[in-house]
N, C-alpha and C positions, 0 to 999 in steps of 0.2 A: 443515435448512439444510446445504448442502455448501459448503465453502471449498476452493478450489484455488489454491495458491501458484504463479503463473506465473513469478515471479522473486523473488529474495530478497537481491539484492546492492545495494550503494550505487552511486553514479554511474558508477564506472569498471568495474563488473562484477567478477566474481571467478572466475578470475584476471584482473587488469587487462590491458587490450589491449596496452599497451606496457611492462608491468612484468615484471621477472625477479627479484623478491625471493624470499626463501626460501619464504614462504607461497605465492606464486603458482606457483613451480616445483613445490612439493609438491602443490598442487591439480591442476595439469596432469597430474602423474604418477599421482595417485590416481583422478581422474575422478569419475564418479557424483555424489554429493551435494555434492562440493566445487566443482562447476561451477555458477555462478550467473548468471542473467540479471538485468537491472535490475528493480527491484521492481514487481510488479503482482499483483492478486488477482481471481479470478473467483468469484462467488457464484451458486450455483444455475443456472448457464448464462445468466442474464439480467441480472446486475449486475456491472459491471467497475469496479475501482478503479485508476485511472491508465492512461495511454495512451502509454507510453514507446516507445523505439526497438526493443525486443526483442519486441514483440507477435507479429509474424509468425513469428519463430523459435520462440517459446514455444508458439504455437497448433499449429505443425507438430510440435514435439517431444512435446507431450502429447496430440496427436490430438484437439483440441477445435476446434469451429467457434465463432467469435465472432459469427456471423450472428444469434443469438437474443437478443443484448443489447438490453434496452429501457431500462436505467438505467445511466448512467455518472457516476462521481465523479472529479473532478480534485483532487488535494491541493494542487498548486502548479505553476507554469509552468517550473520547471527542466527542462532537456532530457531528463534521465533518467526523468522522469515524464510528460512532455507533449510528444509529437511530433505537430505539426499535420498532417503528411503522412498519418498514419493515417486521418484523417477523409475525405480525398479518395478513399480506396479504397472508400467506401460508395456512391460515385456510379457512373454509367455511363461507360465499359463495364466497369468493374472487377468488378461483381457479376453480370456476364453476364445482365443484365436480369431477374434473378430477384427476386421480391418479398421484402423483408426488413422487419421491424417498425421502427417509428420509435424512434430512440435519443434519450432525454431526458437531456441532459448537464447536470450541475451542477458548479459550481466557483467559485473566487475571482473577483472582478470582472475582474482583469487577464487571467487565463487565458481567461475567456469573451469578453472584448472581442477578444482575439487570434483566437478562433474566428470571430467575426462579421466581423472585418476580412479574414480570409483567405477566408472563404466567405460572401459576402453573400446567397447564395440557399440557405440551409440546407435548405429543403424538397427541393431536388434531391438532397441527400445523405440524405434521410429522417431528419432530425435536428431537435431543438430544443436551445437552449443558454441556460441561465438562471444568472445570478450569484447566489451566496449569500454572506452575511457570517457571521462567527463567531457562534455561539450562536443559530443559526436551526434550527428544527425543521419538517419538512415530510413529506408522504406522497406516494408515487408508486409505481405498479405493484406494490402489495402490501407495500411497505416503508415504515417510518418511519425517518427519518434526522435526525441532529443534527450540526451542524458545530461544531468547537471551534477555538480559537485555538492555533496552534503557535508555538514560539519558533525561528525559522529566518530565514535571509536577513537577518542583523543589519545594520541601517543602510541597507537597500535599500527600494525601494518594492514589492517582491514581497509578495503576501499568501499566507500558508501556512495551510492548514486540515488537520485530520484529522476522522474521522467515527465516530459510532456508528450501527449499523444493526440494526433489529429487524424480524423477520417476524411478530411477534405471539406467537411461541412462544420464540424465542431472541434474545439480544441480544449483539452483539459490538462491540468497540472496535478500530479499525484506526488506529494512530498511527504516522506515519512523518515523518521530516525535522523533528525537533523536539529542541531541548535541553530543559532543565527546564521542565515545564509552567508557564505563567503561572498565578498564583493565581486569576485569573478563570476559567480552565479547570477547575481543581480544584473551585471552587465550583459550576460548571455540572455537573460529574460527580457531585456529592454526591447521594446517594439512589438513584443508578443501581446496578443489579446486572448483571454481565456473565457470560455463559457462557464466553467466550473474550476475552482481552485480548492483542492483537497489538501489540507495542511495538518500535520501532526500537532497535537496539544497534549503532550504526554504528562506534563508535570502538575497542571493545575496551579495550586499555590506553593508548590515545591520549587526547588532550584537545582539545576545541574547544567553544566555548560553545553552538553551534547544533545540536549532536548529542549523543547519550548514549553513554558508554562503560560499562565494567563497573560502576564505582562508582555513577554516576548512574542507570543502568538498575536496579540492585538496590535503590537507595533508592526509586525509583518503585514497584517491586514490593512492597516492604514497606509503603509507604503505601497501595497498592491494598488489601492485606489488612487493614491497620489501620482503614481507613475503610469496610470492608465492600463494596467495589466488585466483588469477585470472589466469585461464589457458591460454596458448599461443593462441592468437586470440580471447580471451574472450572479453566481452563487459561491459563497465561501463555506466550506464544510470542515468542521473539526473532527479528527479521528485519531487513532493510536493513543487511547486513553488509559492511563494507569489509575488504579484505585488509591495510590499513595497520596495524591493531592487533588483528585477530581471526585466530586460527589456523584451519586447515582444520577441517572439520565435526566429526570425532570428538574432536579436542582441545578444540574449543569446547564440545561437549556435556559433556566432563569438567569444565569450569569452571562451567557454568551448571546442569546437571542437579541437582547437590546442593542447589541453591537452589529446586528445584521448577519450573525453567524449561525448556521445550522449545526446541530450536533448529530453526527452519524450514529447509526445503530446497526447491529447485525441484521441482515435481511433488507436493509434500506435500498430502494431502487430509485435511481435518478434517470428519467427519460429525457433526452434532448431531441426535440422534434426537428425534422428536416425543414 
């Protein structure tokens, strides 16, 4: 299983479009790993998690074609993760009439409803779109996936999920846009063992109930280990990083690496060997 981080930033990107704070100025000056698109991940060329506004730029930057995707997962309908206009590009004439495989899209009911409303003839885009609720397990295109309840969009009607994905040999958790996991989610995770756990660390030294900062992130990491969710030698990777409380890449590594945590960057590849 190969994981490619197409983006690792929170909603505003890093550096922020309209921000000139110390962290954003430093990131612009340093470039490289300090420049982050909005979060998305490509798995094995055929599974994409989230369809935000930076997909075109990321596919060009990392020289990958997204034409091979057969499975898509939407975490939630916030604009940095879910840009409906991306799906129109699957239709004619935007694919130059070349055959591409059908994309089977899964996500929260509100996001999937928006897809059907925007594109009532999904077959013309070579797509299907199916709603899933939290704590659902299903199989498609060689993967087994389970959805979990995230703690996000407090007080709103938005449904937010994150996912575990298994190819029968390796098992990963991709958790973004969530504050402290609901207890029902911890219960659903019980007994699972992951090769890689990718967890949002949006806030750094900031605080907000619907995201994790340093303290909450490390509390979750300790519980992962305590409950045996991470296999021996497994990896925990921080992603979905905001400039509001997280310093640029090397400084963030200096904070998190001593805790056994890696810091994701755009273009980072994780290869899980058979």
